[in-house]
N, C-alpha and C positions, 0 to 999 in steps of 0.2 A: 231379220232375227234368226233365220235358219242357220243351224249349226253353231250358234253362239253359246248355247246352254245344254250341252250333251248330258250333263249330270242329272238333268231333270227329265230326261226322256225315259219313261217307263212303259213305252208302247210295245215292248217286246220285239223291236226291230233287229236286235243283235242276232247274228248267225251263230248259234251255239255249236252247230256241227263244224263250221269252219274254225271257230275258236279252239275247239278241242284238238284240232290237228297239231297245233304248235304251242298252246298255252302252258305256262308253268303252273303247277298245282301246289298251293301252300295250305297247310293244315293248322288249325288252332288246337290248343291243349285239350279242350273238352271233347273234340272229335276223336282224339286218340284214346283218352281215358274211357270213352264209351265202350271200347273193346272189352273192358272188364265187366261191363253191364250186359253185353249181348250174350245170347246163347252161342254154342260152338259153331253151328252152321252159319249164323249171321256174321259172326266174327271172321270166319274163314272166307266168306264171300267178299267182305270188305277188304281184308288183307290181300286177297288175290287181285282185286281191282287196283289196289295200290301198287302191287308188283307189276301189273301191266303198264303202269306209268312210271316205272322205276327210274327212267332217265329224265323225267320231267317233274319230279317232286322235290320239295324243299321245305324246311321249317326254320323259323327264327330261333336263335339260341335260347331266347326266353321261353319259347314253347317247349323245347327239349328239357330245359331246367324244371319248368313247372310239371311236366309229365313225370319226371323222376321224383320230384318232391311230393306229389299228390297221389301217386298210384296206390300207396299203402292205405291211404284214407279210403279210397274207392273200394279196394279189396276188402277192407274191414266192414264197410257199409253193406257190401253184398253178402258177406258172411253172416251178418246179424239177421238177415232175412230168414235164414234157416231156423234160428232159435225163435224168431217171432211167429213163424207159421206153426211150429210145434206148440207154442203157447196157445194159439188159436184153437188147434185141434184138442188139446187137453181141456180147455175151457168148454168147448162144444160137447165133449164127452161127459164132462162133469155136469153141465147144464141139462143135458138130455136125461141122464140118470136121475138127477135130483128132481127135475120137473115131473118125470113119470112116477117117482116114489111119492111125491107130494100128492098125487092124485089118488093114492091108496086104492089102486084098481082091484087088488085081491080082496079087499073088504067091500068095496062099493059096487064093483061091476065085474063079476067073475068071467063074463063072456069075452072080455078084452084081454088078450095076452100080449104084453109088450116085449116079451123075450126075443122073438124073432127079429124085431127092430133093433133091439140093443145088441144082439149077437151080430147081426148084419152090419151095423154101424162099426162095431169093434173090428170086424174083419176088414171092412173098407178102409178104416183109418190105419190099421196095421199094415196093409198092403201099401198104402200111400207113404207111410213113414219109412217103410223099407226102401221104397224107390227114392225117397228123400235122402236117406243115408247114402245110397249109391251116388246120387247127384252131388252130395256134399264132398264125397271122397274125390270127385273130379274137379271140385271148386278150388280155384287158386287161393292159397293161404299166405299169411304174412311172411313166414320164414322158410318157405320151400322154393326151389328153383322156379323161376317165372318164365315160361315159354313165350308168353305174350310180350313181355319186356324184351326178350331176346329177339323176337321176330321184328318188333318195331325198330330196334337198334340196327338190325341187319338191313332193313328196307331203307332207312335213312342214313346209313353209313356214308360219310363223306358228303352229306346233303343237309348239314346243319350250319346256320350262319355263325359268325364270330361272336364271342362274348365281349362285354365291355372291358376295356384295357385298364381302367383306373376308376377310383371312386369319384374323381372330379368329372369324368365323362358321364358317369351314371347320374351324378347330381345335376348336371346340365339338363339331362332328360327329365329328371324329377321336377325341376323348376318349370320346364316347358309344359309338362303335364299339368302341373298345378295351375298355371295360367289358363290353359285350355279348359280345364274342369270348371274354373270360375265362370267362364263364358259359355259353358255347356257346348264346347266344340268336341265332336266325337273323334275317336271312341274313348270309352273308359270313364266318362264323368259320372255314370251311374254307380261307380265303385268309390266315389269320393268319401263316403261315410264308412268305408270298410274298417278303418282303424278305430272306429268308435265301439265296435262290437268285440274286437279281439286284438291281440298284439299284431301290429301291422308290419313290423320289421322282421326280416330274416337274413341270415348270414350265409354267404356262399363264396368260396374261393377268394376270401379276403375282402369281399365287398358286402356292403349292407344295402339290401333291397327293401323297397316298400311295396307291399302287395297291391295297394290300391292303384298304383301306377302301372300295373302289369299289362293291361290292355293297350295303353298308349305305347309302352316300350316295345311290345311285339309289333305294333303297327309301324312305329318308326323304323324298326329293323326290316320290315317288309319294304318300306319306301326306299331305304338305303340300298337294299339288295336290288330292287328294280332299277334304280337310277344307275347303279354300277354295272349290272349284268345286261340290262336292256332287253328283257324278254319280249317286249311289245304287248303280249297278252298274258294276263294272270288271273287265276281263279282261286279264291280264298274259301275254304270250307270251315265253317264254325257252327257249333251248336248253341252259341250264345244268342238268346232271343230278345235281348233288351233293346230299348229304343236308341241307345247310343251306338248301335250297329245298323239297325234296320229302320227304314221309313215306314212308320206305322200310321195308318189312316183310319179314322173312326167311321165305320159303316156297319151298323148292327154288331158292334164289337170291333176291336182293333184288327185291321187287316194289314198283313205284311206285303208291301208293294215291291220292295227291293232294298239294296243297300242305301244308307244315308247319302244324300246328294253331296255332302261335304267330303265324304270318303271317296266317292267317284272322282270329284274334282281334284282332290289332293293326289290320288293315284295317277291321274293323267298329267297333272302339272309337276309334282315333285318326283313321282316315280317314273316319269317319261313313258308311261304306258299308253297304248292306243285303245286297249280294251281291259276293263276291270269288272269281273263278275264275282258274286258271292253266292254260295249254296249252303243250305243246311245239309246234314248227312244224307237224308232221304233223297234230296234233289241230286246230290252227287251220284248216288247209286243208280238212280233212274237214268241219268245221262250216261253213266258208265255202261249200263246194260245196252243202251241204244248206240253209242258211238265207239265202244270198245269191245262190243260183243261179250261183255263180262257176264258170268253166271250170277244172276241176282234174282232170287225167287220172290214171289208176292209175299210169302211169310216173312222174309227178311225185311222187305220194305215196311210191312206192318210193324214189326218189332222195332225197327229203327225209329219209326214215327212215334211209337208208344214211349220209347225211352226218352226221346226229345221232349215229349209232352210232360213226362215225369220230371225231367230235369228243369223244365220251366216252372213247374209247381214248387220245386225245391230250391228255387233261386235264392241267392243271398238276400238278406233282409235289408232292403234299401227303402228309405222313406224320404219324402220331401220335408225338410226341416221347417218350411214355412207353414205347413199344415199342423195345427196343434194336436190333432189326433195322431198324426204320424209321429210326432215327437214323443207322445206318450208310449206308443208301441215300440219305438226305438229304445226308450228308457227301460221298458220291461224286458226287451230282448237282451240288452246289455246286462241287466241284473241277473237274468237266467244264466247267461254265459259266464258270470263270475263263479258259478257252481258246476255247470255242465260243459263238456267239451264240444258236443255236437248239438246243433239247433236247426230245426226245420220251421220255416215260416209258412203257415198254411193259408195266408192271404185271405182272411175273412171266413175260412171254414171253421168248424168246431172240432177240436179246440183250435185256438189261434196259433199256438206254438206247440211243438213236441220236441222235448230235449232227451238226450240219451247220455247215460253215464257209463256205458260199456256193455251192460247186459240188461238194463232196465229202461223203460220208456216213461216219460213224465209229461203229462199234458198241462197246458196253461190256457185258461179262458180269461180274457181281459174285459172287465165291465166298468165303463166310465160312469160315475154317478154325478150327475149335474145337480140334482136335488135329491135328498135322501128319500127313496121310494121303496116301500115294502114290496111292491110288485116287481121292481127291477132286481132287488136282492133275491127274491124267491125264484124268479125266472132264471137268473144266472146260476143259482145252485141246482135247480132242476135240470138245467142244460148240462151241468157238470156231471150230475148223477147219471143222466141218460148217456152221455159220451163215455163214461166209465163202464157202463153196462154193455155197450155194444163194441168195445174195443179191447185191446190187450194192454192198456195203460196200467202201469203199476201204481201211479198216483196221478191225481188231477187237482190242480190248484186254481181256485177262482181268485183273480187279482182285482180287487175293487180299488178303483182310482178315485180319490176324493180330493177336495180343495182345502178342507180344514180339518183340524183335530176333532172338532165337535161332530162333523159328519162321520168320522171314523168311529167315534164313541157310539153314535146312534146306530150305525150298522152292527157293531158288536153287540149292543144291548138287544137289538131286534133278533139276532141269531140266538142269543142266550135265552131269550124269553120263550123259546120252544114253540114259536109259531111255525117253525119248520122242524120236522122230525125226520131223521134219517139214521140208518145204521151203517152208512158208508165209512169204513175205517180208512180208506185210501183218499178221502176228500180233505184237502187242505184249504185254508183261508188265508189270504194276504190282503191287508188293508194298507194302502200306501198313498203318498202324495208325490207327484212329479215336480221336482224343483230343477234349478240350474246349477251345474257344477262345471266351472271353467268354460262356461258358454255352451255346454252340452246338456241335454236332458238327463236327469238323474232320478232314480227311484229311491224315495226315502220311506221305508216301511214303518208304519205304526205298530203293526201286529202281524205275526206269521206263525201259525200253529195248526194243529190237527183240528178238524171241524168239531169233533166231540169233546175237545179239551179247551175250548175258548174261555178264558177267565174274564171276570168282570173287571172294569177299570177300578 
């Protein structure tokens, strides 16, 4: 058996130092877009590491295309953080002042003087906001010259693979991807539901692409490059953490062992490689420090790791359609995306989803009602009130999922009966049923209104 199944060997026997001497380095879109998420020093250290490998780097055409298409979205998301932190500070200042005023210390306890605290907090926040203004001035904006884009284009000048020559060629890849996804052959099958949440097609240079096939397309372009150029050794750097790229083994939580065995086998068989490795950005920088003598600080490694973890939290909303609960959450996500452009899946945290309409954040809590229960209804609303009080959400919606119109009426009557009393003006209630629409889960609302304005049936 020895040597028959190299794709299943995760013993760490590969000589990374020897591989780094001759390997080609290929980068995924997410690894390049992270440059907009890093601080200046981290970004510069990563770019310098790329420049040290300038004669041995390459990206598929689809990676270059997705980088150009998605960079403005990432820039906009980073820009929103400045307004979000300002809201947090304003709320903290207001809460502190109101809470102290409510104590009526001047009347009830003249020995306690809160003025030094209030003045000190004002000074502290003013200094921070001034520093924030300076940082924002250096932040990349949507319509100003983009030095990061220019630098990436210079580094990969002449090192981008060819584009598809025709729609027929692209369609052949789409059909191959579809067959692979049905059999869960990696990579990309975790993106098979992508078109259910948002428009899947986009148009570029006369061709119509489907976003859900992006991972397979870039993988096929890597294999074609390897088979033609015969680099023997190839290292792929991606910040995608999904199971259709990595071998995840359950051991007190999912543990990443290495790339999927199917990918290794295909890289060796189709790409004619003798060595195929995959790194996350942190791993790439660790080895760059060791084998290239690249300047990589511990702070940089920490930030790269933190950004990767944040990206994993904000992964696309993907659910197993065979799981009834997953179908419900998918229907809710699709319904939210009918109104809002951006959606973050919180993977079981509270709230379950956060949507953004440009300058406001809206939270959504999903409560599945199996049997109408006053305790479940009360807990869901209390959870929403608590989430609203400790966050910067402009609105928060409790989405009650019911099976029948009678259950919807019972929930509505319970809320109106004033067994729950609240003054939350930003709390909304949605009572809905999940049905099927063209084979896909679909949210059919019975009621959607402000908590304080719920009418009787």
